[in-house]
C-alpha positions in Angstrom: -38.6 51.3 -31.1 -35.2 52.7 -32.1 -33.5 55.0 -29.6 -33.1 57.8 -32.1 -36.9 57.7 -32.8 -37.5 57.9 -29.0 -35.3 60.9 -28.7 -37.1 62.6 -31.5 -40.5 61.8 -30.0 -39.5 63.1 -26.6 -38.1 66.3 -28.1 -41.3 66.8 -30.1 -43.5 66.1 -27.1 -41.8 68.6 -24.8 -41.7 71.2 -27.5 -45.5 70.8 -28.2 -46.1 70.9 -24.4 -44.2 74.2 -24.1 -45.8 75.8 -27.2 -49.3 74.8 -26.1 -48.7 76.2 -22.6 -47.4 79.5 -24.0 -50.5 79.8 -26.3 -52.7 79.0 -23.3 -51.1 81.6 -21.1 -50.7 84.5 -23.6 -53.3 83.7 -26.2 -56.1 82.9 -23.8 -55.6 85.9 -21.6 -59.0 87.3 -22.4 -60.8 84.0 -22.8 -60.5 81.7 -19.8 -62.1 78.8 -21.6 -59.4 78.7 -24.3 -56.8 79.1 -21.6 -58.2 76.1 -19.7 -58.3 73.9 -22.8 -54.8 74.8 -23.8 -53.3 74.1 -20.4 -55.2 70.8 -20.2 -53.8 69.9 -23.6 -50.3 70.8 -22.3 -50.7 68.5 -19.3 -52.0 65.7 -21.6 -49.0 66.1 -23.9 -46.7 66.1 -20.9 -48.1 62.9 -19.6 -47.9 61.2 -23.0 -44.2 62.3 -23.2 -43.5 61.0 -19.7 -45.2 57.7 -20.7 -42.9 57.4 -23.8 -39.9 58.0 -21.5 -41.0 55.3 -19.1 -41.8 52.8 -21.8 -39.1 53.2 -24.4 -36.1 55.1 -22.9 -34.2 51.9 -22.3 -31.0 50.3 -23.4 -31.7 48.1 -26.5 -29.4 45.4 -25.3 -29.8 45.1 -21.5 -33.1 46.9 -21.0 -31.7 49.2 -18.3 -33.4 52.5 -17.8 -31.7 55.5 -19.5 -33.8 58.3 -17.8 -30.8 60.2 -16.4 -28.8 62.2 -19.0 -30.9 60.6 -21.8 -29.9 63.0 -24.6 -26.1 63.0 -23.7 -25.6 59.3 -23.2 -23.5 57.4 -25.8 -22.8 54.3 -23.7 -25.3 52.4 -21.5 -24.3 52.9 -17.8 -25.5 49.3 -17.0 -24.0 47.1 -19.7 -21.3 49.6 -21.0 -22.4 49.0 -24.7 -22.5 51.7 -27.3 -26.2 52.7 -27.7 -26.0 53.0 -31.5 -23.8 50.1 -32.5 -24.0 47.7 -29.5 -20.3 47.2 -29.3 -18.6 47.1 -25.9 -15.9 49.6 -25.3 -12.5 48.1 -25.2 -10.1 49.0 -22.5 -9.7 48.9 -18.8 -12.9 48.2 -16.9 -15.1 48.2 -20.0 -16.0 51.9 -19.4 
């Protein structure tokens, strides 16, 4: 799966998780059953999003994990390749 698609999926997953949590907290204030369902759904969306991170948040060239600073990384910290083009950075030390 492309890295840009993974970024979109992770953003969407966390956004849905937060929205469902807010609906469960504020919308289900008078109805505990609705609140429980919404908070359970939020936990499920959170676990699915974490699963996506663990499975597909990796460098397309070396397979190294990109969990830290995933949204701000432009270059893989393991193989020092650009995450979009795959070209190694020229210069001293390859960084």
